[in-house]
C-alpha positions, 0 to 999 in steps of 0.5 A: 190902345195907347193906355194898354201899351203904356201900361205894358212898356210900364210893367217889368220886363217878363222876358228878363232874367231874374236876379234871384241868384245868391252866392256865398264866398267862404275864404280859407287858408291852406289849413281850411280856417276861415280869413276874415276881413279878405276882400272878395270881388266878383265880376261878370264874364257875359257881357250881357250881365252886371259889371264888375261889383264893388269889392266886399269884406269877408265877416269874422267867420270868412264869410261874403254873401251877394244877392240879387245877381242874375244867372250867369257866369262870373269870376270871383277873386279872393285877396288878404295882404301876404297871400297869393290872390286867388281867382275861381274862374268862369263860375256858373251861378245858378237861380237861389243859393251858390257856395264857393270857397276860395283857398288863399296860399301864402306867397312862396311855398311856405307852410300852412297859414291860418289868420286870427280874428282880433286880439282876444282870439289870438290869446284864447287859442291853444296853439299861439300862447305858452310859446317862444321863438327863436329870432333869426339872430338866435337861430343864427347863433346855434353851433353848426354841428347837428348833435350840440345843436340839439343840446343847445336847444334842450338847455334853452327849453329847459331840458326833456323837450321833444323836437319834432321836425316838420311834424317829424320826431326823432331823427338828426337836426337838419343843417341850420341853413335848412332852417326856417324857424325854431318854436319852443311850445309849453303846456302842450296838453292836447289829444294830438300830443302823445308825451306827457312832458307838454315841452315840445321844440318844433323846428320848421324847415324851407328849400331855397326859394328864389334864384338858385343861391349857394352857401360855403361854410367853413368851421375850425377848432384847434386845442391850442385856443381851448381853456386848461383843465381845472384841477380835480379837489383831491389832484394835486394839480390839474390835468394836463391839456390834450390836443383836440381839432375839428375841421367842418365843411359845409356846401349847399345850393337851393332855390326854385326850380318852377316858379311857384311851383318847385324848389329843392335845397341839398347840403353836404357837411363833413366833419373831421375831429379828435379829442383827447380822454383823460385817464383819472384811474388808481392802481392796485399799488396806489399809483395815480394816472391822471395823464392823457390817452390816445386820440379818438378821432371822428369822420361824419359824412351827413347829406340833406336833400329837401323838395318841396312841389305845388301838386296843385294851387292848394296841395304841396308835397314835401320830399326829405332825404338824408343820409348820416355816416359816421366813424369814431375810434378808441371810444371806451377809454378815459376816466377809470377805463384804461388803454386796453379798453378802447373800441371802434364804432361805425353808423350809417342813417338813411332817412326818406320823408314824404308829407303832402298837405292842402285842403279838401273841399271847403272846410278840411285840410288833410296833412299826411306823412310818412318816414322810413329810417334805415340804420346800421351800427357795428362795433369792435374791441381793439383788445379781446380779454376778460374784464377786471374792475375795482370799483372806484379804482380803475377797469382794465381788460378788453371791452368786449363788444362786438356785432351790431344791429340793422333797424329798419322803422317806418312812421306813417301819420295823417291829421284830418282839420275841420273848421265850421262854426264855432268847432275846430276839429283835428282827427289823427292816426299814427302808426310806428313799426319797425324790424330789428335784427341784431348780434350785439354781443357783450361780456363774451369773455367775462368780467372780474369785480372787486369791492376794493383795492385790497380785495384785488391783490388779495385775489378775491373778487365778489363776483364773476359775470359772462353771457354766453350763448347765441346773442343774434335776435330778431323781432319786429315791433308795432305800435299806434295811435288815434286821436279825435281833438276838438278845439270850441271857440264858446266866446271870442275869449274864451275856447274849450279844447275836450279830446280823446286819445287811445293807443296800442304796442304789440309785446303788450297785453293792455289794450285798454289805453283811452287818455281823455284830455281837456283844456280851457283857454281864456283871455280875460278883458278886451286887450288880449293881453293876458291869457288864462289855461287849466287842463287835464290829461291821461298820457301813455308811454310806450314800451321801449325796443331796448327793454324788450330786447333784454328779455329776449337776448337774456331769456336764460335759453338763447343766452345765458347770463352766469353770475358767480359769487366769490369765484376763483381767480383769474380761473373760474372754473372749467367750460362745463362748469360755466355751462351748468353754472346759474343763470341770470333771466329777465321777462315781462309779467303776464298782466304787464301794463302801459306805463300811465301819466296823469297830468293837471296843469295851470298857467298865465301868459301876460303881456305888460306891453309890446316889448315885454312879456311874461309866463308862468305855468305850473303841472302836476304829473303822477305816473302809474303802472311805472316798470321795474323789477321783481326777483322771482328767485331770491336766495332762501335764508338757508342757501339756494335758491327756490329754482336752482336751475336759475339765479336771478330771475328778473320779472318786469312788472308795473307798480312803480310811481311817480310824482312831479311838480314842476313850475316853469317861469319865463320872460322875453323883451322884444326891443325890435316891435313892429307896427301891428292892428288892422292899419297893418292887415291884421296878424296872420297865425302860421301853422306849423303842422307839428301843434305850434303856430307862428303869428304872422304880422302883416305890416307894410314895410316901413317907408323909405328913409328920408334923404339927407341925415337919414340915419340922424331921423331914422334909428333903423338906419343908423349905424347904432340902433338900440332896438334890435335886441331880444333878451329871452329868460326862463326859471324851472322849478321841480321835484320828481320822486319815484321808486324805480330806476328802470324796467329791470331794477330791483329794489336794493333790499327787496321792498319797493316803499324803501326806494321812494326817493328822488328820481336820477333826473331831479334837478330842482333848479334850472335857469336860462338867459339868451341876449341877442344883439345886432345893434351894430350893423353887420356884427350880431352878438348871441350870449347865452347863460344855462345854470341847473341845481345838483342831481342826485347820486345813492350811496352803495356799501359795494357789498352784496349783503343780502347775497343776491347778486346785485350789488345795489345793497345801501347802509341801513339808514341811507335812502335811494338817491340821498344826497347831492353832487355839483351844481352846474352852471355855463355861458356860451358865445356867438358872435358874426360879421357880414357883408354883402358885395358885388353886383346888386341883385334882386331878392324876395322877400320872404318872411322875417321872423321874429319873437311876438308875445310867446309865439313865433311871430313874422312880416312878409318882407320886401323884395330887396337889393343887395350885393350878390355875394355875403361874406360872414365871419363868426366865433362860437365860443364854448364855456366862456369862462372856462368854468369847471363843472364837477361830475362823476360822483363816486357814491360806492363806500368801498372806493378810494374816491368816495363822494369825490367827483371824477370829471371836470366838464367843459372847458372852454373851447372856440370854433372859427368859421367863414362862410360865403353864399351867393 
């Protein structure tokens, strides 16, 4: 009996709960990408179960597994530096497998986040390589004017880049105070991208974070401080200096409304300015006018609001509303255009953008956005009269502009990401629709064109053109794209990126627009300091609404474009004669295809050390199905036309081609390096949602300076710090050839083969150098130098030798775009001095951005204490050296200015500004 009792006591308790529960926890960021090395802690809720278990780290797939748990209720806590801790409460574990996902959000309302695994994986990630991030100092050095800022960004990127704002393409740039980061991506080949250029500028905005903060800014430019214009090569003296003035007022307020839930910012900008155009024309008697025209005033008001709201802990809603109103007077005056050529314009634009992003389930992440844009434009001439144009001498008479356009466009986009194993799949679709209503009318009183001053004196114009009829048109446009992209992580240092995109558009009957894409991103070696890439793909271009609008407006019936050769002057004929005169007509070919670009590229990105990084990329692009004009009704050898009812019937066909070779070489030197690596918590990558990726270095804040002589022992606290400096440079080499100047351009002699030559935008060399320094405490300096080689232009005879009433004839042995103008170079500077004062306040740490290896790098900043008020003084100098760039070269042989420039671009301009934030 005693032995039986001992055996029962020694046996396992039959009524005790079995420890057969297993839990698998996957830790992901807001994009659904896994977070390796995250800390996961499982704690029992029921007292009868085991107490808190030892914390575990997720593996390289973001997964941790815990076995031998008793079924019951538990809490799961997941942590990683710079992310908010995620707590999954009161989860019931059953016997067998239990799977849960912990989604980490970055501290504060930020963009979605994903974490890299090691240096090789980061180097072979197509989204984080071949990219450049602007530093905070470089962003601050940009112009306060959105239009000037856009041009500055294009100069830095190398030209022809697509600008995206929070994943939205197009629209006016936000106020500088709302910009959090700017990321320039090169060689963007993936199926998620529509454009073949492979060059994107992603602008990331952010509303205010933390307590309410207010900013006020004032900018002034006065012509008394501007440089004096240079003399044209053939002019006896420089043009007089014209008055100009710009006053810009900016104000904004923003901050957190509900902690970790909602934040907002509102900015209002008012810009009142005027400049003075220069005349440079020669009258019929040979008298030259190099004087000043009347002032051109401009009044602009811009309102921009941004609101973020965390719908749930994982889903974030962003709403952006902006309105822009601009009035301009005395446009169209200057150079060859005389005083009576002036006109006024007024433009209104309202944009409403909504974006919702967050994970769906365990492995999906969705980013959806909608954009509604309402635009209205009107213009009116100041003087109504026919136009008289003497080629290369002067243009007189009215501008002949009236009416305008109302357009309502909507853009819908959605991306769905799925991450599982070695695959990172992104599927998406976009839909662009618009309705357009226009009564814009031009040349309704007619234009006389003379080939020379002698022809004008003799009263023998070469042609008379005029549009008559109803200018009102209304139409809709719809275009759509969808894509599937997969980044396959074959090895830690090798990623294959197959994808495909499909696009279609109304007004074209071409529905076979499949664009396959493929890329390979490889990082040899173990250090992850070198990235090699090769890619290939097919891209399609949308048919522009302006091209379609031309075929509606001047169809030969709704509106008639009269073109009379050798008319009488100053009366071309009776009204009845005009109504019966032959008219031009524009139409699309029945078999017109979507324009296609086939692009192959390769590149290398190399980090020489922690401070210096080099990259080079080459791309070859073949354009086919490009649009050009074909004259269906050319003059017959014996006179007349095949169809006497019409003059030129220009059909848009798609047999033109283009070829482009481009080589980009870039280098960045960042003296302000920050320690990284396992001790710093590992690098963190922030997805911009627009195809770019930012790398966040999760390094802890530096230790406090030692007491006594801190500046001497810790350079970071010295008044002068050589490390606070960045240098970025980019060299672009290219060669672009084609045989079309646009959808309605016809070959000079009717043979398209003879028009093969440099494209209008064929600029062979571009160079940009940006230097930023905050080496002196409270003072930051930024200098940007950019240069480009000469663009081409075409020599024209000025006569209509073939009698087609299209005056694009060239000398027999001269090709299209066969001569070059002058090269351009410019140097700009921006300097800021700022101080803080007042009662100290606690500010949230936020995210500090910097440039790191060609991607946008950042570190989580610790909370800081500074004076409540920040006062800054700044000076922006355009064209520091007052270098005169020559432009507007005349290529018409009959002009007295043949081969000569007509304008000097870019005198020195100085803006002074003051800002206050509190």
